[in-house]
N, C-alpha and C positions, 0 to 999 in steps of 0.2 A: 260189359261191353256187349251191347244188343245187336241184333242183325243189321238194324238201320240206323247205327248211330253216326254214320256218317252223314246221316242227313238233319242230324241235329246241330245248329249253331249256336255258339255261346256269344254273347254279346253283352257289353257293360255300357250302361248309359247315365251320363250326368245330365240330368234334365234341369236344366239352369233357367231361370227367368229371362236371364239374358240371352246365354247360348247354351246349345245342347251339343255335347261332344259325345261320339260313340267310339268304343275300342273293341277291335275284333282281332284276335290272333296277336295280341300285345302291342297293336298298333292302332293309332288314332285314325281312323277311317273318315270320321264325318266330324267336322266342327263348324258348325253354323248358327247364326242369330236364330233364337225360338221366335219366329216370327211366319205368319202365313198370310197370302194375299189371296181373296176370295171375290168371285163376281157375284154380285148383289143378286143379279136376275135368277141366275141359274143355281147358285150356291156351288158351283164348280171351282176347284182349287186351281190357282193360275200360276203361282209360285210358292216355293218354300225356302226358307234360310236366307242366303244372300241374296238372291233375286228378289224376294219380298221386301226384304231391308231397303232394297235401292227404290223400291215405289213407295216405302213408309212417309207418309206427309206429303206425298205428290200425286195422290190419286185423284181420279173424277169420280162422280156420283156412282158409277156402276161397279166401281173396285174399292173393296174397302180391306185394310190390312189389319190383322187381328194377332196380339201377343197372347198366346192360350194360357200362359202362366203369369200370375200376378202376385207377389210376396212369398215367392217359391212354391206355391200351390197352383192345381189347376183350376183356371178360373172359368174357362170354354172347354166344355169336355169334348165336344164334337170336333173341334179344332185341334185341340190336342192329340187326340186320336189321329186325325190326317196326317199332322206334323209328323207324330212318331213312325206312322207308315212309310211316308214320303223319305225320311231320314234312313230307315232301313233299306229301302230300294236303293239309295244312293250307293249302299255298300257294294252292291252289285253282284251278288251270290252267283257262283257258276251255274249250279244246277236248276236249269228252269222248268225242268219237266215236274220235279215234285217241289213244291215251296219247301223249304227246311222248316223244322221245328225249332222255335227258337227259345233258348234257356236265357233269361234276362237276369242281371242285377241291376237295379236301379237306385239311384241316390236320392233322397229326400231330406228336407230340412228336420232337424231334431225337434222343434216345437210345433210340429204339425199334429192335427187331430185323427183320431181313427177314421173318420168319414173321407178325410182329405187324402190319407192313406189309401183307401179303398178306392178312390177314383183313379189315383196313380196306377194301381194294379188292373183297375178295368180298363182303363186307356191301352195299358201294355197288352192285356188278353185280346182286347177288340184289334189291335193291331197285329196280332198274329203270335203272340208268346204262348208257350205251352207250359212254361215254368217260370214265376215271377219270385225275385227275391228283393227286398228293400235295404239300404243301409243308409244310417243316418250320415249326413253330411259331414259333420266333424270328425266322425271316424274314417270316413273316407279318406278325408283330407290328412288325417293322421299316419294312415298306411301309406297314402302316396308321398308323403313327406320323406318317409321312410324310418318311422317310429315303429319300435317292437310293441303293439299295442297290448299282447297277452302278458306282458311283463308287469310284476307288481309294483311299477313306478308310476308317480302322477306326471302327467303331461297336460299342458293346457295348450288348446287351438283356438284361434279366432278364424273363422273363415268369414269373408266379407264378400257376397255375392251380387247379384243384381237385386234381387227382392228381399233377402233377409241377411243378416248377421249372426253368426252362431258363434256362440262361445262356449267351449266344453271343457270340462277336466275328465281325462280319461285314463283308467287304470284296469289291469285284469281284464282287457278285453270288453270293457262295458263304459258306459258314461256315466260318471260319479253324480257331477252335476251340470246343468246346462242352461244358457240363457240364450233365448232366441228372440231377436227383435227384429221387427221390419222396418229398419231404417238400412239402406244400403246403397248400392250404385245408382239405382233408378230415383230416390231420394236427393242423390248429390246432383242429378240432372235436373230433377224439379228446383231445387234451391238455384241452381245456376241461371235457369230461365226467369225464376222471380226477380232475382238479383239485376238480372239484364233490363227487364220491363222496370223496375223502380229506379235503378240507378241510371240507366242510359237511355229509357226511353225506347227500348228497341225490342221487338218481339222477334223470337227465335224459336226454332223447333226442337224437338227432342233430340233429334241426330245431330243437329249443331253444339246442343248442351253437351253431350257425348264427346264430340270432337274437343270442344275446350277444355272437358275435363281431361281428356287424354293429353291434350297438348300444354296445357298450362295449369293443371289441377294440382293443389298442395294443401297439406294439412297444418302447415306452419307459415306464417308471413315472412319468416326469413329462412333461407335453406341455403347449402352449399350448392353450386353449380346450378343457379337459377335458369328455367327456360326461356328464350326470346319471348317478346309479346307477340300476342298472335291476334291477327287481324279477324274479326266477327262481322258476317254478312247478315243482315236480317232486316225487317220492316220497320221504319220510323212510325211509332206510334201517334205522333201530331201530325206528320204530312201523309204519312201513308205510303211514302216512297222509299225503296230499298236502299240502304245505307252501309257505311263500313265504319267500325270503331275498333280501337286497341284494346287489349285487357292484358293485364299483367297477373304472374301467379298470386301475389299478395292479395289483390283484389278478391279471387277465387278463394284463396286460405281463409279470407274473412267472412264470403258469404257461405262457404261449407262448416263453418264453426259451429252452428248448432247440432247439426246432424252428428258431428264428430264427438261433441260434447255427451250427445245419446249414448254412443258406441262406449266411450270411455267410461261411463256411468255404469252401463252394463257389465263390463270387464271387472270394474271393482266390485260390484256386486257378487259375480261369480267366484271371484276371490274370497268375499267374504263367507259364502256357503263352503268354501272348501274345507274337508275335514283337515286336521293339524299337521298329520304324517304327510300328507299329500302335500299342503302347503310348502313343507320342507323340501320336499322332490322340486317343487315348481321354482324354489328360491335357486336351486342349482341348475335345473335344465332352462328354466325361463320360459317365454310365451313364443308358440310357432304361429305365424300368419300365412293364410292361404287366401284364394279366391282374388279376383280381380281388383275389388277395392284396395288389397293390400299394395297395389303398385302406386297408389297416391302418394306423391312426394312429401317425405318428413312425416308419413304417419306413423311408421316404427319408432320414429325418433319422440315424437308425441306420447304413444303409450309409454315408451322407455321412461320418459319424465314423469309421467303420472303415478306408475307402479313402482319404479326403481329397479325392474327385473329387466334382465337380458331379453331383447326381441329379436327372433329370427324370423326373416321372411323365405319363404320356401322357394327354390329354385325356379321353378315353372309355375307360380301361384295360380294362374289361368287354368292348368291342366292337373294341379295336385289331385283334386277332388276326383276328376276322371281315372287319374293313373290308380288312386286307391280303391276305386270302383273295379277296376279291371283286375288288380292283386285279389280281391274279395271274390271275383268271379272263378277265378283258378282255384280256390277254396272254397268251392260252393257251400259242402256239407261240413267243413271243419270249423270255421267260424262262428262262435256262439251267438254273433251280434247281428248274423243276418235275419232279418225279420221274414218269416214265412207269409 
C-alpha cells in the first residue's frame, strides 16, 4: 500500500454498444445508455446517458446525438472519451481537491482487433485512467454468472449485447474458441423498423423499435404466457399523417427470424470447433446465456431445440458482464486473462 493509495479508485466498466455500466465498491453506481448529445456549433456536450437518450431522434439541426460505440467497438473516439469522462463524474468521488488516480478494468468483445483494443485503452487513459486492463466479454459474463473459470471444465457462454453476440467456450481461465458476430440487439431493432415499413407502411424510429422489442419481442411464433398486443405510433408512409397500429409477438418473431438464424448458426459453428473433452463437459453443464438479447422471449427454448442442450439464462443478464468485470477488478493481478 503506497502513501497515496487512498487516492486510487478502482472501477469496472462494461462499455456496451447500448448501455454502459460502472461498478465501484462492488456496487453498480452508473447504468446509462451509451449515447451523448452534442451542440453542433460549439461541439459542447449537452447531455450524456438517459438525458441524451430522451433527445435521440427528436433533435433540431443544432443538436446531434451520437452513439460512440458501434458493433461493440469505438466508432467515434472523441465522443467515447467524453462519455467515459462524464459517466465517471456521475460516480461523485468525494475528494475534489485531488482528482483520484483511476484503476480500471474494461470489458471488450472477444472478436475485436488490436487497433480497436488500443482505441478503448486510449479513450480510458484520456478520460483519466492511470492503469487499464481489458477483459473479454464472454469471460466477464462467465465470472458474473458464477462459473469458476479457472477450473479444467468446459463452459459455453452466449452473450447477446447491443452490437455483438459473443459465443465462447471457456476452460482453465482462457477462451478455447470463440465466435463473435455483429448481429445483436441493434440488428433486431433494425429488423423491426424494416418490417414496420414493408408490412404496415409505417415509419418508426430506433427508440420505438427498441420499445416494441421489449414489449412484444419473441424468438418463437408460439410461446407460453404471450404478451398483450402493443400499440405502435409512427408516420404513415402514404399520407404522412401520424397513425397507430397494433402488433403482436408472433409478427415480431417472424421479422426477427433472419437474425436469430445467424446467431444459431454461430452457436453450432462454435460447438463444431470445440475439442471433444470440452464437448463432453458442455453436454453435462449446458449453455449459459447473458446480455440483454437473452431476455428475448423464447430465445433460450429456440437454442435448446437447435442444440438439444440445456440452456440457462443468467439471473440478471443485463448486468452479468458488469458483475464479472467487477470481480475481475478485485483480482486485478491474479487473473491470467486480464489483457494488459
